[in-house]
Each structure stands twice: as C-alpha cells, then as structure tokens.
N, C-alpha and C positions, 0 to 999 in steps of 0.2 A: 309283616317280621320286625322285628325292633333292631334298628341299626347304630345305635347307642346309648350307653347307659350298663349299669350294671346284667340286665338281661339281655346283652345288644348280640342278635346271630339267632334268638329264640322265634320264634309263631307264636300266633295267638288271636284268637278271635275280640274280636273292637266287639265291651260287653255294653257300654254309651257314650256317646259324642256329647263334649260340653264343648258348645261351637261359640260362644261369646269368650271363652278364654285361649280358642284354639287348641283343646286337648281333649286325650283320649283315654278310656279306661280298657287297658285290656286282662282279658280274663286268665287267673292265675298269676300275672307278670306285677313287677315291680310294687312287691312285698314290700311294705313298712309295719314297725310293732306301732299299735293303738292303745296309749295304757290309760281304759276307764273308771271313771268311780262309780261303786257299789251305792246305788241306791232305792228307791222304792222301786219294786216290779221287774227288777232286774239284778243280776251277780255282776261283780266288776272284775278286775282282772287285765290282761293285756293281751290283745290279740292283734292277728295278722289280716291286716285290709291292701287290700290295689289302691296305691297312689294314681292319679290322670300323671298321661304322658304327655310331654310338648308332641303336635303332629308331624313337626320335620323330623323326630327323632325313629318314626314311624314309617313301612311303605308298605304296598300290594304286595304280595307275591305273585309273580309268575304261572301260572295254573301247568304251562309246559316244563319251564325247566326250574322252577320252583325256590328260582334265588328271588332276591330283593329289584323291582323295578319301578319306574314311572309310570304313570297313567298316562290315555290318551285319547281322545275321542276321536271318532269319522263317522261316517255315516257312509251303509249298506246301499248296495244297488238296490233295493225296495225300498231306501228311505231314511229306513232307522236308524237314530243314533244308539251307535253299540260304543264302550270304553274298550282299550286296545290297551299290551303290555306294548314300551317302550323304552330306551336304553342300554344303555350296555350288554347286560345280560339277559334282554327281553328275544323272545320272539317272536311279538307280535300278532302274538292267539288275541284271540275276546276273551276277554275278562266278563263272567258273567255278573247282573246285577245284584248285590244281597236281596234277601227274600221281602225284609223289613222296606225296601226301597221299591219293591215290584207291585205291594200294598197298598200307594198310596196312592192316592186319586187325583187325576190329572186335576189339572185348573177347568174352571169349567169357564164354558165361550159362549152362551149363552149371555145376553144384556139385563142384566139389573132392573128394577125401579127405579136407579137413580142414575145411572148408564144414559147416555147423547146419544139416540138412533144415530148412527151409521147415516142414516140419508141425509141428518141434517149434516152430520159431519160433510160431508163432502159438497153438500150444497155449497158454490159460489156466493160469495155477499158481499165483495167488495171488486172494483171493477179501477185498476189505475190511472186507463188512459181517460176514463166519463167522468172517472172522481164520484163515482157511487158507491155511497156506503163509505164514504167518508167522514169520523168524528169533527163537530162545529172544533173549533178549540178557541 
C-alpha cells in the first residue's frame, strides 16, 4: 500500500525493486508522462510510465485487516523463519513470502575448491603458555 504521494491509500503489486536506490516500482501507480521523440523503428508521442517510489512511502498490507503494517520476523515451533504483521493496525498474522522469493536457490553449504576445510580451521596452532606457534619478530 502506498502511504505517501499522489496515489496515497492505493494498493498494487510491486513490479520491480531497485535496491541500489531504495526504490520500488508499483504496477499501475505513480504514473508520469514521458515524452518520446520519434525515431527509426518507433513512433514518438506522450506515454504514461510508472515512476519509482521510495521504499519509505510504501508498506506491506496485513492479510487479515487489509491495512498497512510493518513486518516482523519470528521463528515457529518447527524452526522455520516467517514474516508476521506488526504495528498499530496489525493482526499478528503470518505474511506469506512472494512466489519469486520462494523460487530463489538457498546458499550452498558445501565447501568449494578454495574454501579452507573445517578440520584445519578448528585445529589449535598456538599455545599461549608454552609459546608454541608464536611468530619470530
């Protein structure tokens, strides 16, 4: 839901996230007129396009109340991390993750060819009392 700007109070799907600028593009909202000059292969004219909104001007909609809310994170009894609605208008309901985030591959836990094996990392190579492993200065 858009909480500030000319489309305040309207809801829409986030079409694109621009992380480097902390902005999002909401589908069909914050429309601006773009003047495009005629060129080879395309016609010119005035077109309406969606302009980016700053992330502080949008909020997630609570799935139960339908009002804007903040997002919190907690762990369920089975150990899975979930998002939940928090704030003044919040019901505390679990907010499902978007489908595109569900499709992301998790980070690989296998060590690669340039990773140090865990056995070598945990091996004690310095003894403070005996002075073993101390570099010569």
